[in-house]
C-alpha positions in Angstrom: -23.3 -16.1 74.3 -23.5 -13.1 76.6 -23.9 -9.9 74.6 -22.3 -6.7 75.8 -24.3 -3.6 75.1 -22.9 -0.1 75.1 -24.8 3.2 75.0 -24.7 5.9 72.3 -23.0 8.1 74.8 -20.3 5.6 75.3 -19.6 5.5 71.5 -19.5 9.2 71.4 -16.9 9.2 74.2 -14.8 6.8 72.1 -14.9 9.3 69.2 -13.8 12.1 71.5 -10.9 10.1 72.8 -10.0 9.2 69.2 -9.9 5.5 70.0 -9.6 3.1 67.0 -13.0 1.4 66.6 -14.4 -0.6 63.7 -18.1 0.1 63.2 -20.3 -2.5 61.5 -23.8 -1.6 60.3 -25.8 -4.8 59.8 -28.9 -3.2 58.5 -30.1 -3.7 54.9 -27.8 -1.8 52.4 -30.7 0.5 51.3 -31.0 1.7 54.9 -27.3 2.0 55.3 -27.0 4.1 52.1 -29.6 6.5 53.4 -28.0 7.1 56.7 -25.3 5.5 58.9 -22.9 6.3 61.6 -19.8 8.0 60.2 -17.1 5.5 59.2 -19.2 2.4 59.5 -19.0 -0.4 57.0 -22.0 -2.4 55.9 -22.6 -6.1 56.2 -26.0 -6.9 54.9 -27.2 -10.5 54.8 -30.6 -11.7 53.4 -32.6 -13.4 56.1 -32.6 -16.7 54.2 -28.7 -16.7 54.3 -28.3 -16.1 58.1 -28.6 -19.8 59.0 -25.9 -20.7 56.4 -23.7 -17.9 57.7 -24.2 -19.1 61.2 -23.2 -22.7 60.3 -20.0 -21.4 58.5 -21.2 -22.5 55.1 -20.5 -19.0 53.6 -17.9 -16.4 54.6 -18.9 -13.0 56.1 -16.8 -11.2 53.5 -19.2 -12.4 50.8 -21.7 -9.9 52.1 -19.4 -6.8 52.2 -19.9 -4.6 49.2 -16.7 -2.8 48.6 -13.0 -3.7 48.6 -12.3 -0.8 50.9 -14.7 -2.2 53.5 -13.4 -5.7 53.1 -9.9 -4.4 53.9 -11.2 -2.7 57.0 -12.9 -5.9 58.0 -9.7 -8.0 57.4 -7.7 -5.6 59.6 -10.2 -5.7 62.5 -7.5 -6.9 64.8 -6.0 -3.4 64.6 -9.0 -1.9 66.3 -9.5 -1.7 70.1 -13.2 -2.7 69.7 -15.6 -3.8 67.1 -19.1 -2.2 67.4 -21.9 -3.9 65.6 -25.3 -2.2 65.4 -28.7 -2.7 63.7 -31.7 -0.4 63.6 -32.9 -0.4 67.2 -32.1 -3.6 69.1 -32.0 -3.2 72.9 -30.5 -5.3 75.7 -33.9 -6.7 76.6 -34.7 -7.9 73.1 -34.5 -11.5 71.9 -31.7 -11.5 69.4 -31.9 -15.2 68.6 -31.5 -16.0 64.9 -30.9 -12.4 64.0 -28.0 -11.2 61.9 -26.8 -9.1 64.8 -26.6 -12.2 67.0 -24.8 -14.1 64.3 -22.2 -11.4 63.7 -21.6 -10.9 67.4 -21.0 -14.6 67.8 -18.7 -15.0 64.8 -16.6 -11.9 65.4 -16.2 -12.4 69.2 -13.9 -15.4 68.3 -11.1 -13.0 67.4 -12.2 -9.5 68.4 -13.5 -7.5 71.4 -17.1 -7.1 70.2 -19.9 -5.0 71.6 -23.3 -3.8 70.3 -25.0 -0.5 70.4 -28.0 -0.3 72.8 -30.9 1.1 70.8 -29.0 0.7 67.5 -28.7 3.3 64.9 -32.0 5.0 65.7 -30.9 5.8 69.2 -27.5 7.1 68.1 -28.9 9.2 65.3 -31.4 10.9 67.7 -28.6 12.0 70.0 -25.8 12.7 67.6 -27.2 13.4 64.1 -24.1 15.3 63.2 -22.0 12.1 63.4 -24.2 10.4 60.9 -23.8 10.4 57.1 -27.3 11.0 55.9 -28.6 10.4 52.5 -25.5 11.3 50.5 -23.2 9.0 48.6 -22.5 5.3 49.2 -19.7 3.4 50.8 -17.9 2.9 47.5 -18.0 6.6 46.6 -17.2 7.9 50.0 -14.4 5.6 51.0 -12.6 4.2 47.9 -12.3 7.6 46.2 -11.7 9.7 49.3 -8.8 12.1 49.3 -8.3 11.2 52.9 -5.9 8.5 51.6 -3.9 10.8 49.4 -1.0 13.0 50.5 -2.5 16.4 51.2 -0.7 19.6 52.1 -1.2 20.6 55.8 -0.8 24.3 55.2 -2.4 26.3 52.4 -1.7 29.9 51.6 -4.5 32.0 50.0 -5.7 35.6 50.0 -8.6 34.7 52.4 -6.7 32.6 54.9 -4.1 35.3 55.7 -4.1 36.8 59.2 -2.7 40.1 60.3 -0.6 38.6 63.1 0.7 35.6 61.2 1.8 34.8 57.7 -0.7 32.0 57.3 -3.3 30.1 59.4 -2.7 26.4 59.6 -5.7 24.8 57.9 -5.3 21.3 59.2 -6.1 22.1 62.9 -6.3 19.2 65.3 -9.2 20.8 67.2 -11.3 20.6 64.0 -11.0 16.8 64.1 -13.0 16.6 67.4 -16.7 16.0 67.0 -19.0 18.7 68.4 -21.4 17.7 71.1 -24.3 19.4 69.4 -25.2 20.5 65.9 -24.4 24.2 65.7 -25.7 25.0 62.3 -23.9 25.6 59.0 -20.1 25.4 58.9 -18.1 28.5 57.9 -15.6 27.4 55.2 -14.4 30.9 54.5 -15.7 34.3 55.7 -19.1 34.8 54.1 -19.2 31.2 52.8 -21.0 28.4 54.7 -21.6 24.7 54.0 -24.7 23.1 55.4 -27.5 20.5 55.1 -31.3 20.3 54.8 -31.7 21.1 58.5 -29.6 24.2 58.2 -31.5 25.5 55.2 -34.9 24.8 56.8 -34.3 26.8 60.1 -34.9 30.5 59.6 -33.4 31.2 63.1 -30.2 29.5 62.1 -30.0 31.4 58.8 -30.5 34.7 60.6 -28.0 33.7 63.3 -25.3 33.2 60.7 -26.4 36.3 58.7 -27.2 34.2 55.6 -28.4 36.3 52.7 -28.0 33.9 49.8 -28.8 30.2 49.6 -27.4 27.8 46.9 -29.6 24.7 46.9 -27.7 21.9 45.2 -30.5 19.4 45.0 -33.2 18.5 42.6 -36.0 17.9 45.2 -35.6 20.0 48.3 -37.8 23.1 48.3 -36.6 26.7 48.8 -38.6 27.1 51.9 -38.3 30.9 52.4 -38.3 32.0 48.8 -41.6 33.8 49.0 -40.4 35.9 52.0 -37.8 37.5 49.7 -35.5 37.6 52.8 -33.0 35.3 51.0 -31.7 35.2 47.4 -32.0 31.6 46.1 -30.4 29.6 43.4 -31.3 26.0 42.9 -29.0 23.7 40.9 -30.8 20.4 40.2 -28.1 17.8 40.8 -28.7 14.2 42.0 -26.1 12.5 44.1 -25.4 9.5 41.9 -23.3 8.4 39.0 -25.3 10.5 36.5 -24.9 13.7 38.4 -23.2 16.3 36.2 -21.8 19.0 38.5 -18.9 20.0 36.2 -21.2 22.0 33.9 -22.7 23.7 36.9 -19.5 25.1 38.3 -19.5 28.4 36.5 -23.1 29.1 37.5 -22.4 28.3 41.1 -19.2 30.3 41.0 -21.1 33.4 39.7 -23.7 33.1 42.3 -21.3 32.9 45.2 -19.0 35.6 43.9 -21.8 38.0 43.3 -23.2 37.4 46.8 -19.9 37.9 48.5 -19.1 41.0 46.5 -22.4 42.5 47.5 -21.5 41.9 51.2 -23.7 38.9 51.7 -23.2 35.5 53.3 -23.8 32.3 51.2 -25.1 29.0 52.4 -24.4 26.1 50.0 -26.4 23.1 51.0 -27.7 19.7 49.8 -29.4 17.0 51.7 -26.7 15.9 54.1 -24.0 18.6 53.5 -21.6 15.8 52.5 -21.4 15.2 48.7 -23.0 17.7 46.4 -22.6 20.9 48.4 -19.0 20.1 49.4 -18.2 19.5 45.7 -19.4 22.9 44.8 -17.4 24.6 47.5 -14.2 22.6 46.6 -14.6 23.7 43.0 -15.1 27.4 44.1 -11.8 27.3 46.1 -10.0 25.8 43.1 -11.3 28.4 40.7 -11.1 31.5 43.0 -7.8 30.8 44.7 -6.1 28.4 42.2 -6.0 25.7 44.8 -5.1 22.2 43.8 -7.8 19.7 44.3 -5.9 18.3 47.3 -5.6 21.7 48.9 -9.2 22.7 48.4 -10.4 19.3 49.6 -8.2 19.4 52.6 -9.3 22.9 53.6 -13.0 22.0 53.4 -12.5 18.7 55.3 -10.6 20.5 58.0 -13.8 22.6 58.6 -16.3 19.7 58.2 -14.8 16.3 58.7 -17.5 14.2 57.1 -17.5 15.6 53.6 -17.3 12.9 50.9 -17.9 13.9 47.3 -19.1 10.8 45.4 -16.9 8.9 42.9 -18.4 10.8 39.9 -18.0 14.2 41.5 -14.4 13.5 42.4 -13.7 12.6 38.8 -15.2 15.9 37.6 -13.1 17.8 40.2 -10.1 16.1 38.8 -11.2 17.1 35.3 -11.4 20.7 36.5 -7.9 20.5 38.0 -6.4 19.1 34.8 -8.0 21.7 32.6 -6.5 24.9 34.2 -7.8 27.0 31.3 -11.3 26.5 32.7 -10.3 28.5 35.7 -10.0 31.7 33.7 -13.2 30.9 31.7 -15.2 30.4 34.9 -13.9 33.4 36.8 -14.2 36.0 34.0 -17.2 38.2 33.3 -19.2 37.5 36.5 -22.8 38.1 35.7 -25.1 40.3 37.8 -27.1 38.3 40.3 -30.4 38.7 38.4 -28.8 37.0 35.4 -27.7 33.9 37.2 -31.1 32.2 37.4 -31.6 32.6 33.7 -28.2 31.1 33.1 -29.0 28.0 35.2 -32.4 27.7 33.4 -30.7 27.8 30.0 -28.0 25.4 31.1 -30.4 22.9 32.6 -32.5 22.9 29.5 -29.4 22.4 27.4 -28.3 19.4 29.5 -31.8 17.8 29.2 -31.8 18.3 25.5 -28.4 16.7 25.1 -29.0 13.8 27.5 
């Protein structure tokens, strides 16, 4: 069969035009879970099974991990095109007996199928901000996403008011368009930013956005500029998996953010990809500070940064927070001075370890 290759620039143009495209990542699931193009589903087939798949002895759906992804696959006729990509295959490569060739052949029977020239590697190099990197997995990002729930389009809060209007519309269409280049951390509210590893590692970006305080929501990323004393750091050691306990960390994070803003500073909350852990912390902050519902807080953050996706466990803990309104008052009372926050987190972390 003749394979049609499209460039990364072409795919970006499809995003800009908001055309319905089904993306299929056919790399091993471990690679997909580390980083993939936003919205892609994963079809990973062991090399020993490719021949059986090609002969039709086993259905493609057998190799799709989640029910959500299977549904997208079943509904592929709704999409204008199906784009299949691997790590780095190019138009001059021999695709014979590869999974990419097999899927292109199978799906071309009932869909308009193309493949991405240069694969994921090429696309990530040009458009890293359109890749979900290192945070969450398909099940957590998609099946438990609030994107599928009814969410208010306008939210009123003390911060979102404008002198010329009663309220700013949060769900703004222009926010849904992808940016042509990564422009640093995203401002969620005045003085509060959401970012990733890259944002936290570039001192020029930090200075550009007047960042004074950095909340590092990872267990393994270093606080690179701690020794310079230019930034106030707090590190909350949370892993992005089913064991991550972010609920008990909400009061510590809330104190740090509140103290920083009250002191006139600007806070960057970051994790590895700026997708799961850090977005969870900011959603919780909005819920506590402004008494937002979970839907309202989620919708506001997503309107500013479209690819947020708290994992399944974190979403459950945010629901717990919403259902226990009394926690709001407990968390927001008696804000500790900044110098006491690090001792609070050390105590809490030790307590969690001792009780695990």
